[in-house]
C-alpha positions in Angstrom: 62.8 118.1 51.7 61.6 114.5 52.0 64.9 113.4 50.3 66.9 115.4 52.9 65.1 113.7 55.8 65.5 110.3 54.2 69.3 110.9 53.7 69.8 112.1 57.3 67.8 109.2 58.6 69.9 106.8 56.5 73.2 108.4 57.8 72.0 108.2 61.5 70.9 104.6 61.0 74.2 103.7 59.4 76.2 105.3 62.3 74.1 103.6 64.9 74.7 100.2 63.2 78.5 100.9 63.1 78.7 101.9 66.7 76.5 98.9 67.9 78.7 96.4 65.9 82.0 97.9 67.1 81.0 97.9 70.8 81.9 94.7 72.7 78.9 92.8 73.9 80.1 92.3 77.4 83.3 93.5 79.1 84.0 91.7 82.4 85.1 94.0 85.2 88.2 92.9 87.1 87.6 91.0 90.4 87.7 92.8 93.7 91.3 92.8 94.9 92.7 90.4 97.6 94.6 92.4 100.3 97.4 91.1 102.5 99.3 92.2 105.7 101.4 90.5 108.3 104.9 89.9 109.6 108.0 89.6 107.4 111.3 88.2 108.6 114.6 87.7 106.9 116.9 85.0 108.4 114.7 85.0 111.6 115.0 88.7 112.2 112.4 91.4 111.5 112.7 92.7 107.9 114.2 96.3 108.1 112.3 99.4 107.1 112.5 99.9 103.4 112.2 96.2 102.5 109.9 95.7 99.4 107.2 93.1 99.5 105.6 92.1 96.2 102.9 89.6 95.0 103.1 87.9 91.7 100.9 85.4 89.8 98.9 84.8 86.6 97.0 88.0 85.8 98.4 89.9 88.8 99.3 93.6 88.2 102.7 94.6 89.6 104.4 98.0 89.8 101.0 99.6 90.7 99.8 101.3 93.8 99.7 98.6 96.6 102.0 96.1 94.8 104.8 96.2 95.8 104.4 97.6 99.3 107.3 99.0 101.5 107.9 97.9 105.1 107.5 101.1 107.2 107.8 99.3 110.6 110.5 96.7 111.1 109.0 93.2 110.7 105.6 94.3 109.4 104.1 94.9 106.0 100.7 96.6 106.0 98.4 96.4 108.9 95.0 95.1 110.0 93.1 98.4 110.3 90.7 99.7 107.7 93.0 102.6 106.8 96.3 100.7 107.2 98.2 100.1 103.9 98.0 96.6 102.5 99.7 94.6 99.8 97.0 94.7 97.1 96.6 91.8 94.6 94.6 93.0 91.7 94.1 92.4 87.9 92.4 89.7 85.9 93.0 87.0 88.5 90.7 84.0 88.9 89.8 82.8 92.4 92.2 80.0 93.5 95.1 81.3 91.4 98.3 80.7 93.3 99.9 84.0 94.5 103.7 84.0 95.1 105.3 86.5 97.4 108.7 88.1 97.1 110.8 90.0 99.7 113.3 92.3 98.1 113.1 90.2 94.9 113.6 86.9 96.7 110.8 84.3 96.6 109.3 83.9 100.1 107.3 81.2 101.9 104.0 82.3 103.4 101.8 81.1 106.2 98.7 82.3 108.0 99.7 82.9 111.7 100.2 79.4 113.3 99.8 77.7 109.9 102.1 75.6 107.8 104.6 77.4 105.6 103.8 77.1 101.9 105.1 78.3 98.5 102.0 80.3 97.5 98.6 81.4 98.7 95.3 81.1 96.7 93.7 84.3 95.4 90.3 85.0 96.9 88.4 88.1 95.5 87.6 90.6 98.2 89.4 88.8 101.0 91.8 90.5 103.5 94.3 88.0 104.8 97.0 88.1 107.5 99.9 86.3 106.0 103.4 86.0 107.4 106.4 85.9 105.0 110.0 84.8 105.1 112.3 84.5 102.1 113.2 80.9 101.1 116.9 81.0 101.8 118.6 77.6 102.0 122.2 78.5 101.2 124.5 78.6 104.2 126.2 82.0 104.5 123.7 83.7 102.2 122.4 86.1 104.8 120.6 88.4 102.4 118.9 85.5 100.6 120.0 86.6 97.1 121.3 83.2 96.2 125.0 83.9 96.5 127.5 84.4 99.3 129.4 87.7 98.6 130.6 90.9 100.2 127.0 91.9 101.1 126.7 88.9 103.3 130.0 89.6 105.0 129.0 93.3 105.5 125.8 92.2 107.2 127.8 90.5 109.9 130.5 93.2 110.0 127.8 95.9 110.5 126.7 94.1 113.7 130.3 93.8 115.1 130.1 93.6 118.9 126.4 94.8 118.8 123.9 93.9 121.5 121.0 94.9 119.3 118.5 91.9 119.1 118.2 92.5 115.3 121.8 91.4 115.0 121.2 88.0 116.7 120.8 86.1 113.4 124.4 87.1 112.5 125.8 85.3 115.6 126.5 82.3 113.4 128.5 80.3 116.0 125.9 81.0 118.8 128.5 82.1 121.3 126.6 85.3 122.3 128.7 87.8 120.4 129.4 88.8 116.8 133.1 88.7 116.1 135.7 87.5 113.6 134.6 83.9 113.9 131.1 84.8 112.5 132.7 86.8 109.6 135.0 83.8 108.9 132.0 81.4 108.8 130.4 83.5 106.0 133.8 84.0 104.2 134.2 80.2 104.2 131.2 80.0 101.9 132.3 82.8 99.6 131.2 82.3 96.0 128.6 79.6 96.7 125.4 80.0 94.8 121.9 78.5 94.9 
């Protein structure tokens, strides 16, 4: 009987040693997420409903709940209220890590309201930040900011033909107060150009 107790004690002690050695000493929990909301414009016009806004950076999780976020009200992503959706930056992200923003896959500039436009914004664990976004689009005629002038850009102008909708104002490329063949020709003249 004493041998049986000694054998069981030895087995239990061995198992305890294996488990204690195999368990990591300290696992760091991820930092509290940084949340964002604000305005989003494409070519000076409010981004349409359905536009995707995404945050990327070292250690940032993408393709998860809250990142990306979809625009549900033209020109706005997320909202300031406690129960409003937000663009959530989470993962193993160190404070100060530059976070880049993308609007429908195109890198965007960002600015706090009234601030200077910048290429990224620093991660701050637990913060909720109002941040305005606009895609960096420097190619004349590239109205959808996808780095090429193609049929999609012509169609953006054509879809606003003779429209009085203020959302079509950015497509009045010759600033004559109407959207017509001249505006389409201005885009077509840049056909095939790329960033």
